[in-house]
C-alpha positions as CSV (number, residue, x, y, z in Angstrom):
1,M,-0.5,-32.9,12.1
2,N,1.7,-31.0,9.6
3,D,-0.9,-30.9,6.9
4,Y,-3.5,-29.4,9.3
5,E,-6.3,-31.1,7.3
6,W,-8.1,-31.5,10.9
7,I,-8.2,-27.7,11.3
8,K,-9.9,-27.3,7.8
9,K,-12.4,-30.2,9.1
10,I,-13.2,-28.1,12.2
11,L,-13.7,-24.9,10.4
12,Q,-16.0,-26.4,7.8
13,K,-18.0,-27.9,10.5
14,I,-18.3,-24.5,12.1
15,K,-19.9,-23.2,9.0
16,E,-22.3,-26.1,8.5
17,R,-23.3,-26.2,12.2
18,K,-23.3,-22.4,13.1
19,P,-22.7,-23.0,16.9
20,L,-24.0,-20.4,19.0
21,I,-21.4,-19.1,21.5
22,H,-22.6,-17.5,24.5
23,H,-20.2,-14.7,25.6
24,L,-20.1,-13.1,28.8
25,T,-17.2,-10.9,28.1
26,N,-16.0,-7.2,28.4
27,Y,-17.5,-4.4,26.7
28,V,-13.8,-3.1,25.6
29,V,-13.8,-5.8,22.7
30,M,-17.4,-7.1,22.7
31,N,-17.9,-6.1,19.3
32,D,-14.7,-7.6,17.8
33,S,-15.4,-10.7,19.7
34,A,-18.8,-10.9,17.9
35,N,-17.5,-10.0,14.7
36,I,-14.5,-12.5,14.6
37,T,-17.1,-15.2,15.8
38,L,-19.1,-14.5,12.8
39,A,-16.2,-14.2,10.4
40,I,-15.3,-18.0,10.9
41,G,-19.1,-19.0,10.7
42,A,-20.2,-19.4,14.2
43,L,-22.8,-17.2,16.0
44,P,-22.2,-14.8,18.9
45,I,-24.6,-13.7,21.6
46,M,-23.7,-11.3,24.5
47,A,-26.5,-11.8,27.0
48,L,-25.7,-10.7,30.5
49,E,-29.1,-10.3,32.3
50,E,-29.6,-13.1,34.7
51,V,-33.1,-13.8,33.9
52,E,-32.3,-14.9,30.5
53,L,-29.1,-16.7,31.3
54,D,-31.0,-20.2,31.4
55,D,-32.6,-19.8,27.9
56,I,-29.7,-18.5,26.2
57,T,-27.4,-21.3,27.6
58,N,-29.8,-24.0,26.7
59,M,-29.4,-22.7,23.1
60,A,-25.5,-22.5,23.2
61,S,-23.0,-24.8,22.1
62,A,-20.1,-23.2,24.3
63,V,-19.9,-20.6,26.9
64,L,-17.0,-18.2,27.4
65,L,-16.5,-16.4,30.6
66,N,-14.1,-13.1,30.2
67,I,-13.1,-11.0,33.3
68,G,-11.8,-8.0,31.3
69,T,-14.3,-5.4,32.6
70,L,-15.3,-7.0,36.0
71,K,-18.1,-5.9,38.2
72,Q,-19.7,-7.9,41.1
73,D,-22.9,-8.5,39.5
74,E,-21.3,-9.9,36.4
75,I,-19.4,-12.3,38.6
76,N,-22.8,-13.7,39.7
77,H,-24.0,-13.9,36.2
78,M,-20.9,-15.6,35.1
79,L,-21.3,-18.4,38.2
80,V,-24.9,-19.0,36.9
81,A,-24.2,-19.1,33.4
82,G,-21.3,-21.5,34.3
83,K,-23.2,-23.8,36.4
84,Y,-26.2,-23.9,33.5
85,A,-23.2,-24.9,31.1
86,N,-21.8,-27.6,33.4
87,F,-25.2,-29.0,33.8
88,K,-25.6,-29.3,29.9
89,N,-22.0,-30.3,29.7
90,L,-20.9,-27.6,27.3
91,P,-17.6,-26.4,26.8
92,L,-16.8,-23.7,29.3
93,I,-14.0,-21.3,28.5
94,L,-12.4,-18.9,31.1
95,D,-10.4,-15.9,30.0
96,P,-8.8,-14.5,33.4
97,V,-8.0,-11.3,31.9
98,G,-6.0,-9.3,34.3
99,A,-5.6,-11.8,37.0
100,G,-2.7,-10.8,39.1
101,A,-3.2,-7.1,38.4
102,S,-5.5,-6.8,41.4
103,K,-6.5,-8.9,44.3
104,F,-10.2,-8.5,43.1
105,R,-9.3,-10.1,39.5
106,T,-7.3,-12.7,41.2
107,R,-9.8,-13.8,43.7
108,T,-12.6,-13.7,41.0
109,A,-10.8,-16.1,38.7
110,K,-9.8,-18.4,41.2
111,N,-13.4,-18.4,42.6
112,L,-14.7,-19.3,39.1
113,L,-12.2,-22.1,39.0
114,Q,-13.0,-23.6,42.2
115,N,-16.8,-23.3,41.7
116,L,-17.2,-24.2,38.1
117,K,-15.9,-27.0,36.0
118,I,-13.9,-25.1,33.4
119,S,-13.0,-26.8,30.4
120,I,-10.3,-24.4,28.9
121,I,-8.4,-21.8,30.6
122,K,-6.8,-19.1,28.0
123,G,-4.5,-16.4,29.2
124,N,-1.3,-14.8,28.7
125,S,1.6,-16.1,30.8
126,F,1.2,-13.7,33.7
127,E,-2.3,-14.3,34.1
128,I,-1.9,-18.4,33.9
129,A,1.1,-18.1,36.5
130,T,-1.0,-16.0,38.8
131,L,-3.5,-18.8,38.9
132,I,-0.8,-21.2,40.2
133,D,0.7,-18.8,42.6
134,L,3.9,-17.9,40.8
135,P,5.6,-14.6,41.4
136,A,5.9,-12.1,38.8
137,E,7.9,-9.1,37.8
138,G,6.5,-5.6,36.7
139,I,3.3,-3.9,37.3
140,G,-0.2,-4.7,36.6
141,V,-1.3,-6.3,33.4
142,D,2.3,-5.6,31.9
143,A,4.0,-8.0,34.3
144,T,5.4,-11.3,33.6
145,P,6.2,-14.4,35.6
146,S,9.5,-14.7,37.0
147,N,9.5,-18.2,35.8
148,K,9.9,-17.9,32.0
149,N,9.2,-21.8,31.3
150,Y,5.8,-21.0,29.8
151,A,5.7,-24.6,28.7
152,N,5.8,-25.8,32.3
153,I,3.3,-23.0,33.5
154,A,0.8,-24.2,31.1
155,K,1.3,-28.0,32.1
156,E,1.3,-27.4,35.8
157,A,-2.0,-25.1,35.2
158,A,-3.4,-27.7,33.3
159,K,-2.7,-30.4,36.0
160,K,-4.1,-28.2,38.9
161,Y,-7.4,-27.3,37.2
162,R,-7.8,-30.5,35.4
163,A,-8.4,-28.4,32.2
164,I,-6.8,-27.7,29.0
165,V,-4.5,-24.7,29.1
166,L,-3.5,-22.2,26.5
167,V,-0.8,-19.6,27.5
168,T,-0.8,-16.9,24.7
169,G,2.3,-14.7,23.7
170,E,4.8,-14.3,21.0
171,K,4.7,-18.3,21.2
172,D,1.6,-19.9,22.3
173,F,1.7,-23.1,24.5
174,V,-1.3,-25.8,25.1
175,S,-1.3,-28.4,27.5
176,D,-3.5,-31.0,29.0
177,G,-1.4,-31.5,31.9
178,D,0.7,-34.4,30.2
179,K,1.5,-33.0,26.7
180,V,2.6,-29.6,25.7
181,F,2.4,-28.1,22.3
182,E,4.3,-24.8,21.3
183,I,2.8,-22.8,18.4
184,E,5.1,-20.2,16.5
185,G,3.6,-17.7,14.2
186,G,1.4,-14.6,14.4
187,S,2.3,-10.9,14.3
188,S,4.2,-8.4,16.5
189,L,1.2,-6.2,15.9
190,M,-1.0,-8.3,17.9
191,S,0.4,-7.0,21.0
192,K,-0.4,-3.6,19.8
193,V,-4.1,-4.2,19.4
194,T,-6.6,-4.3,22.6
195,G,-8.5,-7.4,22.5
196,C,-6.6,-9.8,20.4
197,G,-6.5,-12.3,23.1
198,C,-10.3,-12.0,23.6
199,M,-10.6,-12.6,19.9
200,L,-8.7,-15.8,20.3
201,G,-11.1,-16.8,23.1
202,S,-14.0,-16.6,20.7
203,I,-12.3,-18.7,18.2
204,V,-11.3,-21.2,21.0
205,A,-15.0,-21.4,22.1
206,S,-16.2,-21.8,18.6
207,F,-13.6,-24.8,17.8
208,A,-14.5,-26.2,21.2
209,A,-18.3,-26.2,20.4
210,I,-17.3,-28.5,17.4
211,E,-14.7,-30.5,19.0
212,S,-16.2,-31.0,22.5
213,D,-14.8,-34.6,23.0
214,N,-11.3,-33.5,22.3
215,L,-10.7,-30.0,23.7
216,L,-6.9,-30.1,23.4
217,M,-7.2,-30.5,19.8
218,A,-9.7,-27.6,19.6
219,S,-7.4,-25.6,21.6
220,L,-4.4,-26.2,19.6
221,G,-6.3,-25.6,16.2
222,A,-7.6,-22.5,17.6
223,S,-4.2,-21.2,18.3
224,I,-2.7,-22.5,15.0
225,F,-5.7,-20.8,13.1
226,F,-5.2,-17.4,14.9
227,K,-1.6,-17.2,14.5
228,S,-2.0,-17.5,10.7
229,V,-4.9,-15.0,10.9
230,G,-2.4,-12.6,12.3
231,K,0.2,-13.4,9.6
232,V,-2.2,-12.7,6.9
233,A,-3.4,-9.6,8.5
234,E,0.1,-8.1,8.9
235,Q,0.5,-8.6,5.2
236,R,-2.4,-6.5,4.7
237,S,-1.6,-3.8,6.8
238,S,1.5,-2.4,9.0
239,L,-0.3,-0.2,11.4
240,P,-2.5,-1.2,14.4
241,G,-5.6,0.5,13.6
242,S,-6.0,-1.0,10.2
243,F,-4.3,-4.2,11.5
244,R,-7.2,-4.8,13.9
245,N,-9.9,-4.5,11.0
246,N,-7.8,-6.7,9.0
247,L,-7.9,-9.5,11.7
248,I,-11.2,-9.9,11.2
249,D,-11.1,-9.8,7.5
250,S,-8.2,-12.4,7.6
251,A,-10.3,-14.6,9.4
252,Y,-13.0,-14.6,7.3
253,L,-10.7,-14.9,4.3
254,I,-8.6,-17.8,5.4
255,A,-11.8,-19.6,7.0
256,N,-13.5,-19.5,3.8
257,D,-10.6,-20.0,1.3
258,E,-8.8,-23.5,1.7
259,E,-6.1,-22.5,-0.8
260,K,-5.2,-19.5,1.0
261,L,-4.9,-21.7,4.0
262,N,-2.7,-24.2,2.2
263,A,-0.5,-21.4,1.0
264,I,-0.1,-20.2,4.6
265,W,0.9,-23.4,6.0
266,R,3.1,-24.5,3.1
267,E,5.3,-21.5,3.9
268,E,5.5,-22.6,7.7
269,K,6.7,-25.9,7.0
């Protein structure tokens, strides 16, 4: 897999097929999520009204649930959209933002996992550890799991929920409950910008829309790609504000420039 030709093929198929990604996501990063989806060639839609969820999901190629700005009515909408996605056998991605920071968020994330067939769970180490009831250290969303074996956290969560799990951080870990992949790279500035994880969620959903029969490879490819995006964005800017904009520019640039991709991955070998 060192040449990453398979990732290039996924990106090419995204541009050709233009899959519609239905986001039920938080309003803090909705615009960034939409723009990075467009940047790689997929189409975003953010439909939240229950009366149209059936129609929108019927057109979608993947559905992303993100609990970042959680309200009770949105939980109901996520359950409805998720059930439509399950009925259509669409990839259903959960981003349990802030799980563990409050009982409400933790309960909501677990409720979605219990009532829906989630295909991919993407979250930071604290969020994923919370889903498998591991203790944490620290306060709120800045907490970290007491167990620092993030590869094992990904593996155990994947086993428990029978889903692909992507644990994000300085290093990402992707597991199907059996195999675990470790992905390095990216930029330290990614931790200084709100919504980087949410943007990755959009990329995961876009990759999953194309590779619905191999969600492990879709998640792994999305992680590798976004790490490369972060690296290029940092080369273009060293400050958080401009770095945020450059994430979207860099996603567009390397998704549409095979030579740029080749150069990046040659440096990483």
